[in-house]
MARTI-57063 format. One line per field, with one value per atom (N, C-alpha, C): residue number from 1; residue in three letters; chain; atom name; x, y, z. Coordinates in steps of 0.1 Angstrom, whole numbers. Layout:
BEGIN
n <- [NUM/...]
res <- [ALA/...]
chain <- [A/...]
atom <- [CA/...]
xx <- [X/...]
yy <- [Y/...]
zz <- [Z/...]
# end
This chain:
BEGIN
n <- [1/1/1/2/2/2/3/3/3/4/4/4/5/5/5/6/6/6/7/7/7/8/8/8/9/9/9/10/10/10/11/11/11/12/12/12/13/13/13/14/14/14/15/15/15/16/16/16/17/17/17/18/18/18/19/19/19/20/20/20/21/21/21/22/22/22/23/23/23/24/24/24/25/25/25/26/26/26/27/27/27/28/28/28/29/29/29/30/30/30/31/31/31/32/32/32/33/33/33/34/34/34/35/35/35/36/36/36/37/37/37/38/38/38/39/39/39/40/40/40/41/41/41/42/42/42/43/43/43/44/44/44/45/45/45/46/46/46/47/47/47/48/48/48/49/49/49/50/50/50/51/51/51/52/52/52/53/53/53/54/54/54/55/55/55/56/56/56/57/57/57/58/58/58/59/59/59/60/60/60/61/61/61/62/62/62/63/63/63/64/64/64/65/65/65/66/66/66/67/67/67/68/68/68/69/69/69/70/70/70/71/71/71/72/72/72/73/73/73/74/74/74/75/75/75/76/76/76/77/77/77/78/78/78/79/79/79/80/80/80/81/81/81/82/82/82/83/83/83/84/84/84/85/85/85/86/86/86/87/87/87/88/88/88/89/89/89]
res <- [MET/MET/MET/THR/THR/THR/VAL/VAL/VAL/ASN/ASN/ASN/ASN/ASN/ASN/PRO/PRO/PRO/ASP/ASP/ASP/ASN/ASN/ASN/GLN/GLN/GLN/SER/SER/SER/GLU/GLU/GLU/ARG/ARG/ARG/ILE/ILE/ILE/ASN/ASN/ASN/ILE/ILE/ILE/HIS/HIS/HIS/LYS/LYS/LYS/ASN/ASN/ASN/HIS/HIS/HIS/GLN/GLN/GLN/LEU/LEU/LEU/ILE/ILE/ILE/LEU/LEU/LEU/HIS/HIS/HIS/ASN/ASN/ASN/ASP/ASP/ASP/ASP/ASP/ASP/VAL/VAL/VAL/ASN/ASN/ASN/THR/THR/THR/PHE/PHE/PHE/ASP/ASP/ASP/PHE/PHE/PHE/VAL/VAL/VAL/ILE/ILE/ILE/LYS/LYS/LYS/THR/THR/THR/LEU/LEU/LEU/MET/MET/MET/ASP/ASP/ASP/ILE/ILE/ILE/CYS/CYS/CYS/HIS/HIS/HIS/PHE/PHE/PHE/ASP/ASP/ASP/GLU/GLU/GLU/VAL/VAL/VAL/GLN/GLN/GLN/ALA/ALA/ALA/GLU/GLU/GLU/GLN/GLN/GLN/ILE/ILE/ILE/ALA/ALA/ALA/LEU/LEU/LEU/LEU/LEU/LEU/THR/THR/THR/HIS/HIS/HIS/PHE/PHE/PHE/LYS/LYS/LYS/GLY/GLY/GLY/GLU/GLU/GLU/ILE/ILE/ILE/VAL/VAL/VAL/ILE/ILE/ILE/LYS/LYS/LYS/HIS/HIS/HIS/GLY/GLY/GLY/ASP/ASP/ASP/LYS/LYS/LYS/ASN/ASN/ASN/TYR/TYR/TYR/LEU/LEU/LEU/THR/THR/THR/ALA/ALA/ALA/LEU/LEU/LEU/LYS/LYS/LYS/LEU/LEU/LEU/SER/SER/SER/LEU/LEU/LEU/GLU/GLU/GLU/GLU/GLU/GLU/ALA/ALA/ALA/GLY/GLY/GLY/LEU/LEU/LEU/THR/THR/THR/VAL/VAL/VAL/SER/SER/SER/ILE/ILE/ILE/GLY/GLY/GLY]
chain <- [A/A/A/A/A/A/A/A/A/A/A/A/A/A/A/A/A/A/A/A/A/A/A/A/A/A/A/A/A/A/A/A/A/A/A/A/A/A/A/A/A/A/A/A/A/A/A/A/A/A/A/A/A/A/A/A/A/A/A/A/A/A/A/A/A/A/A/A/A/A/A/A/A/A/A/A/A/A/A/A/A/A/A/A/A/A/A/A/A/A/A/A/A/A/A/A/A/A/A/A/A/A/A/A/A/A/A/A/A/A/A/A/A/A/A/A/A/A/A/A/A/A/A/A/A/A/A/A/A/A/A/A/A/A/A/A/A/A/A/A/A/A/A/A/A/A/A/A/A/A/A/A/A/A/A/A/A/A/A/A/A/A/A/A/A/A/A/A/A/A/A/A/A/A/A/A/A/A/A/A/A/A/A/A/A/A/A/A/A/A/A/A/A/A/A/A/A/A/A/A/A/A/A/A/A/A/A/A/A/A/A/A/A/A/A/A/A/A/A/A/A/A/A/A/A/A/A/A/A/A/A/A/A/A/A/A/A/A/A/A/A/A/A/A/A/A/A/A/A/A/A/A/A/A/A/A/A/A/A/A/A/A/A/A/A/A/A]
atom <- [N/CA/C/N/CA/C/N/CA/C/N/CA/C/N/CA/C/N/CA/C/N/CA/C/N/CA/C/N/CA/C/N/CA/C/N/CA/C/N/CA/C/N/CA/C/N/CA/C/N/CA/C/N/CA/C/N/CA/C/N/CA/C/N/CA/C/N/CA/C/N/CA/C/N/CA/C/N/CA/C/N/CA/C/N/CA/C/N/CA/C/N/CA/C/N/CA/C/N/CA/C/N/CA/C/N/CA/C/N/CA/C/N/CA/C/N/CA/C/N/CA/C/N/CA/C/N/CA/C/N/CA/C/N/CA/C/N/CA/C/N/CA/C/N/CA/C/N/CA/C/N/CA/C/N/CA/C/N/CA/C/N/CA/C/N/CA/C/N/CA/C/N/CA/C/N/CA/C/N/CA/C/N/CA/C/N/CA/C/N/CA/C/N/CA/C/N/CA/C/N/CA/C/N/CA/C/N/CA/C/N/CA/C/N/CA/C/N/CA/C/N/CA/C/N/CA/C/N/CA/C/N/CA/C/N/CA/C/N/CA/C/N/CA/C/N/CA/C/N/CA/C/N/CA/C/N/CA/C/N/CA/C/N/CA/C/N/CA/C/N/CA/C/N/CA/C/N/CA/C/N/CA/C/N/CA/C/N/CA/C/N/CA/C/N/CA/C/N/CA/C/N/CA/C/N/CA/C/N/CA/C]
xx <- [744/738/724/714/701/697/691/687/672/666/652/652/645/644/631/629/618/604/603/590/589/598/597/600/606/609/624/627/641/648/661/669/683/689/703/713/723/733/747/756/769/778/782/790/804/808/822/826/816/819/817/819/817/829/840/852/855/863/866/881/886/900/900/907/906/920/920/933/933/944/946/955/952/960/974/984/997/1004/1014/1022/1035/1035/1048/1046/1036/1035/1028/1033/1027/1014/1006/994/997/1007/1010/1014/1022/1026/1014/1005/993/984/982/974/980/993/999/999/1001/1001/987/976/962/959/964/962/969/982/990/985/982/979/964/956/941/934/941/935/924/925/916/920/911/915/920/925/932/922/910/900/896/894/890/902/914/925/927/925/926/915/903/892/895/900/903/914/925/935/931/922/917/908/899/890/897/908/916/923/928/935/926/914/904/897/894/886/895/908/917/917/906/906/894/895/883/884/872/871/873/883/886/881/879/875/866/857/849/852/852/853/858/862/867/880/881/892/906/906/919/923/913/916/921/914/918/931/934/947/958/957/967/969/958/959/966/962/967/983/987/1002/1009/1003/1010/1010/999/999/1008/1009/1019/1033/1036/1050/1053/1043/1046/1047/1043/1045/1032/1020/1008/1003/995/990/975/973/960/956/943/938/926/923/910/901/888/878/866]
yy <- [574/582/586/585/589/602/611/624/626/634/638/652/653/667/674/686/693/687/679/673/660/657/644/632/633/622/619/606/602/602/607/606/602/596/592/602/605/614/608/612/606/617/615/625/625/615/614/621/627/634/649/654/669/677/672/679/680/690/692/694/688/690/700/711/722/724/724/727/742/748/762/765/775/778/784/781/787/791/798/803/795/783/775/763/755/742/743/735/734/726/728/720/706/702/688/682/689/684/682/692/692/680/678/667/654/652/639/637/647/646/642/648/645/630/626/612/602/605/596/595/607/607/605/612/612/601/595/585/590/603/608/602/601/597/610/609/620/632/628/639/646/639/646/655/650/658/670/669/681/691/687/696/703/695/701/712/709/718/731/730/741/750/743/750/757/751/757/769/768/780/792/789/800/805/797/801/804/799/802/791/783/772/763/751/742/730/726/714/702/693/682/669/669/657/661/652/653/640/641/629/631/620/619/628/635/644/636/625/617/613/609/605/617/628/640/646/645/649/641/628/620/625/627/632/646/654/668/667/659/658/653/643/638/648/656/666/677/681/691/687/674/669/670/668/669/683/693/707/715/708/715/722/732/740/736/730/724/728/728/730/721/720/713/723/722/731/724]
zz <- [300/311/306/315/311/319/312/319/315/323/320/314/303/297/303/300/306/303/292/289/297/306/314/306/294/286/289/290/292/278/278/266/270/260/262/257/265/260/262/253/254/261/273/281/277/268/265/252/245/233/234/245/247/246/241/238/223/219/205/203/193/189/178/179/170/163/150/143/139/142/139/127/119/108/113/105/108/95/96/84/82/88/88/79/82/75/62/52/39/39/29/28/27/19/18/31/39/52/62/62/70/66/53/48/52/50/54/69/77/91/96/90/94/90/79/74/84/87/95/110/116/130/133/125/128/119/110/101/92/88/78/64/55/41/35/23/16/14/9/6/19/30/42/47/46/51/43/29/21/24/26/30/43/53/66/64/57/54/48/38/31/40/47/56/67/72/83/77/65/59/57/53/50/62/72/84/96/95/107/117/118/127/124/127/124/134/138/147/138/142/134/141/154/161/173/176/189/196/210/217/231/237/251/252/263/265/265/271/271/257/249/235/227/228/221/226/238/244/237/236/229/215/208/194/193/203/203/205/214/217/204/198/185/174/173/162/166/178/183/181/184/181/167/158/144/139/147/144/141/142/140/152/151/162/164/176/179/193/196/210/213/225/229/235/230/235/239]
# end
């Protein structure tokens, strides 16, 4: 999609990446379980999954993916089925 900015210059924007998948901290799942689930479902490598788990623990929630709402909804459902708490924003 092409839009005009106030300076009358055309710029390209991606309208499909305007949604966020947010992982919320909980008092139920272990770090190891969260890390393994993020690796299995979201295809993060181990280091990424560990960082996400730690940041979620300390901050309460963290954006883990950006993208199309349909794609994120599918990930959300899979993560929820595994027992994680997630939302789309």
